[in-house]
PLY file of the C-alpha trace (Angstrom):
ply
format ascii 1.0
element vertex 91
property float x
property float y
property float z
element edge 90
property int vertex1
property int vertex2
end_header
-88.28 -33.19 -144.86
-88.87 -30.13 -143.56
-91.06 -29.92 -140.37
-91.80 -26.21 -141.82
-90.08 -23.19 -143.58
-89.78 -19.83 -142.25
-88.35 -15.83 -142.69
-85.69 -14.26 -140.23
-87.88 -10.57 -140.43
-86.14 -7.59 -139.29
-86.41 -6.50 -135.52
-89.40 -3.98 -136.24
-91.86 -5.98 -138.13
-94.89 -6.89 -136.33
-96.84 -9.43 -138.54
-95.27 -12.71 -137.98
-96.63 -16.18 -136.46
-93.37 -17.64 -134.96
-91.09 -17.00 -132.80
-87.78 -18.84 -131.60
-87.45 -19.62 -127.90
-85.08 -17.34 -126.41
-82.31 -19.20 -124.71
-78.70 -20.97 -125.78
-78.15 -22.59 -129.03
-75.45 -24.36 -130.62
-74.32 -23.52 -133.94
-72.24 -25.13 -136.99
-71.44 -23.15 -140.56
-70.68 -25.34 -143.48
-69.84 -24.80 -147.18
-70.92 -26.22 -150.01
-74.25 -28.45 -150.97
-77.06 -29.15 -149.18
-76.96 -32.96 -149.61
-74.53 -32.52 -146.43
-77.03 -30.82 -143.76
-78.03 -34.94 -142.45
-74.53 -35.42 -142.04
-74.00 -32.24 -140.25
-77.05 -32.10 -137.96
-75.64 -35.61 -137.16
-71.97 -33.92 -135.89
-74.46 -31.36 -134.02
-76.33 -33.44 -131.89
-73.50 -35.71 -131.67
-71.38 -32.78 -130.40
-74.47 -32.00 -127.64
-74.78 -35.93 -126.33
-70.40 -35.42 -126.10
-70.87 -32.67 -123.71
-73.56 -33.10 -121.69
-76.44 -30.31 -123.83
-79.93 -31.61 -123.81
-81.26 -30.64 -127.63
-84.60 -28.56 -126.62
-85.81 -28.14 -129.76
-85.54 -29.81 -133.91
-82.72 -28.69 -135.64
-83.04 -26.14 -138.12
-81.36 -24.60 -140.87
-80.25 -21.02 -142.08
-78.91 -20.42 -145.46
-76.90 -17.51 -145.39
-75.48 -17.36 -148.80
-78.34 -19.76 -151.16
-79.14 -19.86 -155.04
-80.74 -16.85 -154.57
-76.76 -15.08 -153.88
-74.54 -17.33 -156.05
-75.32 -20.33 -158.48
-71.96 -22.11 -157.20
-72.78 -24.43 -154.60
-69.20 -24.04 -153.51
-69.73 -20.81 -152.53
-73.61 -21.75 -150.18
-72.97 -21.06 -146.43
-75.64 -22.78 -144.23
-75.39 -22.01 -140.71
-77.44 -25.35 -138.83
-78.57 -24.63 -135.41
-80.19 -26.00 -132.22
-81.73 -25.26 -128.68
-79.63 -26.53 -126.16
-79.62 -26.69 -122.15
-77.53 -28.13 -119.23
-78.12 -31.82 -118.72
-79.10 -32.48 -115.27
-77.37 -35.06 -113.86
-78.26 -37.77 -111.26
-77.38 -40.23 -108.90
0 1
1 2
2 3
3 4
4 5
5 6
6 7
7 8
8 9
9 10
10 11
11 12
12 13
13 14
14 15
15 16
16 17
17 18
18 19
19 20
20 21
21 22
22 23
23 24
24 25
25 26
26 27
27 28
28 29
29 30
30 31
31 32
32 33
33 34
34 35
35 36
36 37
37 38
38 39
39 40
40 41
41 42
42 43
43 44
44 45
45 46
46 47
47 48
48 49
49 50
50 51
51 52
52 53
53 54
54 55
55 56
56 57
57 58
58 59
59 60
60 61
61 62
62 63
63 64
64 65
65 66
66 67
67 68
68 69
69 70
70 71
71 72
72 73
73 74
74 75
75 76
76 77
77 78
78 79
79 80
80 81
81 82
82 83
83 84
84 85
85 86
86 87
87 88
88 89
89 90
């Protein structure tokens, strides 16, 4: 299920209604069918937890190469990103 769809515009564009917050983002690229997105998002979340990174937002996908670029699913290139920060450790 999607929360929203967004487009990445050129930096000099000034008509937009949403910006991604500045910060550090954990990123994972994969090739192939979108059916693997859920598993890949779980991998990103697991990696963040195992490395004491706090997830600061919802994961999102960027379609670097998609069905507008090729009809071959094996050529699709998707990037998953999620904003992260250092986990606060209390004793």
